[in-house]
C-alpha positions, -999 to 999 in steps of 0.1 A, spaced: 115 130 104 108 167 98 72 176 98 54 193 70 17 197 64 -1 172 41 -19 186 12 -56 179 5 -60 169 -31 -87 142 -29 -118 131 -11 -111 121 25 -83 145 28 -102 165 54 -91 137 77 -54 141 68 -30 146 96 4 134 109 5 102 129 32 104 156 49 71 163 80 58 180 97 59 146 88 94 135 57 110 120 38 97 90 13 115 68 -21 97 70 -57 100 59 -77 88 90 -114 82 83 -136 72 113 -167 52 112 -197 71 98 -219 89 123 -245 66 138 -228 34 128 -215 10 153 -177 9 153 -164 -25 142 -127 -21 141 -97 -3 126 -76 -10 94 -42 2 86 -37 6 48 -3 5 31 0 17 -6 22 3 -33 53 13 -53 50 49 -66 17 51 -48 4 70 -18 -23 70 9 -47 86 -15 -50 54 -35 -73 41 -8 -95 72 -8 -123 56 -30 -128 28 -4 -125 47 28 -160 62 29 -177 29 20 -157 12 48 -167 40 72 -203 33 63 -197 -3 74 -183 8 108 -146 6 101 -120 33 108 -94 33 81 -59 48 84 -42 51 50 -5 59 54 24 72 33 54 51 42 88 66 50 99 88 21 66 82 2 48 114 -9 40 134 22 60 113 48 96 125 52 127 104 48 162 107 34 166 115 -3 199 97 -8 203 70 19 188 37 6 195 19 39 167 38 55 143 20 32 154 -16 37 124 -38 40 131 -46 77 132 -8 84 99 -2 66 83 -32 84 93 -18 118 77 15 107 44 -5 102 46 -20 137 51 15 151 22 29 130 -1 1 142 8 8 178 2 45 174 -32 39 158 -42 15 185 -40 -23 183 -52 -47 172 -57 -35 136 -66 -52 103 -35 -48 81 -40 -42 43 -11 -39 19 -14 -31 -18 14 -44 -41 47 -33 -26 27 -25 5 16 -61 8 52 -73 8 61 -47 35 29 -58 54 41 -94 52 75 -85 66 59 -67 95 37 -97 103 68 -119 102 85 -96 127 56 -95 151 20 -106 143 6 -96 177 -6 -60 167 -27 -74 138 -62 -89 137 -59 -100 101 -38 -95 69 -52 -87 35 -28 -87 5 -42 -67 -24 -26 -75 -58 6 -85 -40 22 -118 -49 43 -145 -33 78 -133 -45 94 -111 -71 74 -92 -97 69 -103 -133 97 -100 -158 78 -72 -177 74 -52 -145 110 -58 -136 120 -42 -169 99 -11 -161 114 -8 -126 149 -11 -140 141 16 -166 131 39 -137 161 30 -116 184 37 -145 168 71 -151 170 80 -114 207 73 -115 213 102 -139 183 125 -136 165 145 -109 129 136 -100 116 165 -120 137 155 -151 124 119 -147 89 132 -147 93 151 -179 110 121 -195 82 98 -184 55 121 -199 74 123 -232 73 85 -234 36 79 -227 11 74 -199 32 73 -167 19 40 -154 28 23 -187 64 34 -189 77 28 -154 64 60 -139 38 67 -111 11 43 -106 -24 54 -117 -43 69 -88 -76 86 -82 -63 121 -88 -54 139 -121 -20 144 -137 -11 174 -115 -17 154 -84 4 125 -98 32 150 -105 30 164 -70 31 129 -55 60 120 -78 81 150 -68 73 145 -31 86 109 -31 123 104 -22 146 90 -49 162 66 -24 128 52 -15 121 44 -51 155 29 -57 155 7 -26 119 -5 -28 122 -11 -66 152 -33 -59 131 -52 -33 103 -58 -58 128 -74 -82 145 -96 -56 118 -106 -31 120 -143 -22 90 -165 -17 81 -163 20 46 -177 18 54 -208 39 68 -185 67 37 -163 65 13 -193 66 28 -202 100 16 -169 115 -17 -173 135 -37 -148 116 -67 -149 92 -55 -141 56 -73 -125 26 -59 -124 -9 -77 -98 -30 -70 -88 -66 -85 -77 -99 -94 -102 -126 -63 -91 -145 -28 -82 -132 5 -79 -151 26 -74 -119 18 -108 -105 -2 -132 -127 -36 -140 -112 -30 -178 -112 0 -171 -89 -22 -151 -66 -47 -180 -66 -20 -205 -57 -7 -182 -29 -41 -180 -14 -43 -218 -13 -10 -221 4 -20 -195 30 -55 -211 35 -67 -175 27 -100 -161 19 -99 -152 -19 -116 -123 -37 -113 -116 -74 -129 -82 -83 -144 -84 -118 -135 -54 -140 -104 -45 -119 -68 -48 -127 -38 -41 -104 -55 -14 -84 -89 -27 -73 -96 2 -49 -93 26 -77 -108 5 -105 -138 -9 -86 -140 7 -52 -175 -4 -42 -170 -42 -46 -135 -39 -32 -147 -21 -1 -175 -46 3 -151 -75 0 -128 -61 27 -157 -53 51 -173 -87 45 -140 -105 53 -136 -84 85 -172 -89 96 -167 -126 92 -140 -125 119 -164 -112 145 -143 -81 151 -148 -61 183 -142 -24 183 
């Protein structure tokens, strides 16, 4: 992967750098434990579809105050991490899962693994390849199988547009139709519209096409995951139209997972309600008697 400098649009970006791994370099925001706080562990944070590492910015400082180093990462071809624009095979789920294993090893294992939405399904695939680098797995608004029919329609709309338009043309078409997150465009994040535009234009079309297809075809692998010897945590908002909350409840039961529902939050709890989301993550990790 060719290196380029991450931009610094949001809080926490002072800790932005490039993480060198055995599978290339990845743009990260790496926030250490707060000064004077005992270090309690490290978490690797994977964003969702059309998202980026900045989606975790609202929870990184609160987690630092609890003693946790957090490393939020742009996956291959996602915003500020490089990847091919036209080769979808580079973004097969198995490839992205192997990237996560390399990221964990570069950060320093064991790590708590956290995946939001698409990031949760990639995190699951990484654990199923090799659970040994991980101390725990938290799935944030990430369900047992394919996304809801309404969300499939939005992803298909985006894929059809990408087949005939450039990323810049798609952005203009999305803005003409309505709020981006409501018409198949970029997920709502903590930055303003200019940041969302920059993130959108930085993401590779092949990444969106391949991962969008995965979201629409993902099989139920909960039974496989339940066999992995890790503590699990299923965290979501009280409402979610990507995976129904009752489906997330049922998945947590099947995994024997700790379950958190963040009141007042929807599909992006870290953005919607960062304080209770960070508290839930740290409380879960604290309960595992983590050592630095």
